[in-house]
Structure formats: C-alpha cells, structure tokens
C-alpha positions as CSV (number, residue, x, y, z in Angstrom):
1,L,-24.0,10.1,-6.0
2,N,-27.0,10.8,-8.3
3,L,-28.4,7.1,-8.0
4,D,-31.7,8.5,-10.3
5,R,-29.4,9.8,-12.7
6,L,-27.4,7.1,-13.1
7,R,-30.6,4.5,-13.5
8,A,-31.9,7.0,-16.0
9,H,-28.1,6.8,-18.2
10,M,-28.9,3.2,-18.1
11,V,-32.0,3.2,-19.5
12,E,-31.2,4.6,-22.2
13,A,-28.1,2.6,-22.8
14,A,-30.4,-0.9,-22.3
15,E,-32.7,0.9,-24.7
16,Q,-29.7,1.6,-27.4
17,C,-28.0,-1.5,-27.2
18,G,-31.6,-3.9,-27.4
19,R,-30.4,-4.6,-23.9
20,T,-33.7,-6.3,-21.3
21,A,-32.6,-6.6,-18.1
22,L,-31.1,-3.1,-16.3
23,P,-27.9,-4.1,-13.7
24,V,-28.7,-3.6,-10.0
25,V,-27.8,-0.7,-8.4
26,A,-27.4,0.3,-4.7
27,E,-26.8,3.1,-2.2
28,P,-23.2,3.3,-1.8
29,V,-22.0,0.8,0.8
30,S,-18.5,0.9,2.8
31,L,-16.0,-1.5,1.5
32,A,-15.8,-3.5,5.1
33,D,-19.8,-3.9,4.7
34,L,-19.5,-5.1,0.7
35,L,-16.8,-7.7,2.2
36,R,-19.2,-9.1,5.3
37,N,-21.8,-9.4,3.6
38,W,-20.7,-10.8,0.3
39,P,-23.0,-13.8,-1.0
40,A,-20.8,-17.1,-0.4
41,G,-20.0,-18.9,-4.0
42,R,-20.2,-15.8,-5.7
43,A,-17.0,-14.3,-7.4
44,L,-15.5,-11.4,-6.6
45,V,-13.1,-9.9,-9.4
46,F,-11.5,-7.1,-8.7
47,A,-8.7,-5.1,-10.0
48,D,-5.7,-5.0,-8.1
49,D,-2.9,-2.1,-8.9
50,A,-0.4,-4.4,-7.2
51,G,-0.5,-7.2,-9.5
52,G,-2.6,-10.0,-10.3
53,E,-3.8,-12.8,-13.3
54,S,-4.6,-11.3,-16.5
55,L,-8.4,-10.0,-17.0
56,V,-8.7,-12.8,-19.2
57,G,-7.8,-15.4,-17.3
58,G,-9.3,-14.1,-14.0
59,C,-12.5,-13.5,-15.7
60,A,-13.0,-16.8,-17.3
61,R,-12.7,-18.4,-13.7
62,A,-15.5,-15.9,-12.4
63,P,-18.4,-17.7,-13.9
64,A,-21.9,-15.8,-13.3
65,P,-23.4,-14.2,-11.1
66,A,-19.8,-12.6,-10.1
67,G,-19.2,-9.0,-9.7
68,V,-16.4,-6.3,-10.3
69,L,-14.6,-4.7,-8.0
70,I,-12.8,-1.4,-8.7
71,G,-10.8,0.7,-6.6
72,P,-10.6,4.5,-6.4
73,E,-8.2,6.3,-7.8
74,G,-4.9,5.4,-6.5
75,G,-5.7,2.1,-6.0
76,F,-6.9,0.3,-3.3
77,S,-4.6,0.2,0.1
78,D,-3.1,-2.8,1.7
79,G,-5.5,-3.2,4.3
80,E,-8.0,-2.9,1.8
81,R,-6.3,-5.3,-0.5
82,A,-5.9,-8.2,2.0
83,A,-9.7,-7.6,3.1
84,I,-10.7,-8.2,-0.2
85,R,-8.5,-11.1,-0.8
86,G,-9.9,-12.9,2.6
87,V,-13.1,-13.0,0.6
88,S,-13.7,-16.5,-0.4
89,G,-14.5,-16.1,-4.4
90,A,-12.0,-13.4,-5.0
91,I,-9.9,-13.2,-7.7
92,A,-7.0,-10.8,-8.5
93,V,-7.2,-9.4,-12.1
94,S,-4.6,-6.7,-13.2
95,L,-6.4,-4.6,-16.0
96,G,-2.9,-3.9,-17.2
97,P,0.1,-1.4,-16.6
98,R,-2.0,1.7,-17.9
99,I,-3.9,3.8,-15.7
100,L,-7.3,4.0,-15.7
101,R,-9.5,6.0,-14.3
102,A,-12.3,4.2,-11.8
103,D,-15.0,5.0,-14.3
104,T,-13.0,3.4,-17.4
105,A,-11.8,0.5,-15.7
106,A,-15.1,-0.6,-14.5
107,A,-16.8,-0.6,-17.9
108,V,-12.8,-2.4,-19.1
109,A,-13.2,-4.9,-17.0
110,V,-17.0,-6.0,-16.8
111,G,-17.4,-5.7,-21.2
112,V,-14.0,-8.4,-20.5
113,W,-16.0,-10.8,-18.2
114,Q,-18.9,-10.4,-20.2
115,A,-17.3,-11.1,-23.3
116,V,-15.3,-14.0,-22.1
117,T,-18.5,-15.5,-19.9
118,R,-20.7,-14.7,-22.7
119,G,-22.9,-12.8,-19.4
C-alpha cells in the first residue's frame, strides 16, 4: 500500500469535487488491533456477506463520526465476523446480492453513508 500515492489521489479528488477536508489515511493495522482500539461510542458499519440489515438502514443508525469496514474479497471469516460483532456500536450491513470488489464496496458504503447522514 503506497500511502503517498493514495494521499495524492485524495488531494486530486478533493480538488475536483470542492471538498475542503481530507479523510484520514493511516498505516494498515491488524483487524484485532483495530477492534481493540475502536473508540467507545463510535459506530462501525461493516459489510457482512453473511447478512445484515440494509445498507441504508444501517447507515441511518450510524451518526458521525463513524467508520466503515470492508473485508477482503471473499468476505470476513466466521471468527473475524464474531469479533467485529462484539464491538460496541458495530452495525452489520448487506451491500446487496452482487459481489463487489473491495474498492468498489468501500466507495458504495461510504457514498451511501454520506448521502444518508449528509456527512
């Protein structure tokens, strides 16, 4: 993962759409570390291919600030899914019947969250 390249793309995209604030991009961490350090009271919307509520419904229950977690292509393992569901504020959502690439799934989930919450 080339963070400098990713940040450059974010700046270009922000300029294109007139956005004044950039998302935070951090070094990759393990799922266990992410969940262990998840801020209390912050919603965590996660794409669960095993089932969840509608993306729109889940996003409506996730006020800002919130996180969106997309798993690897192929989905989360049963153990990962259980660990995520154990986090206070976790909201399992379905991205629909179609299989999406991870980058497409992230764009869909964040876009819907922004539209629903006006975030």
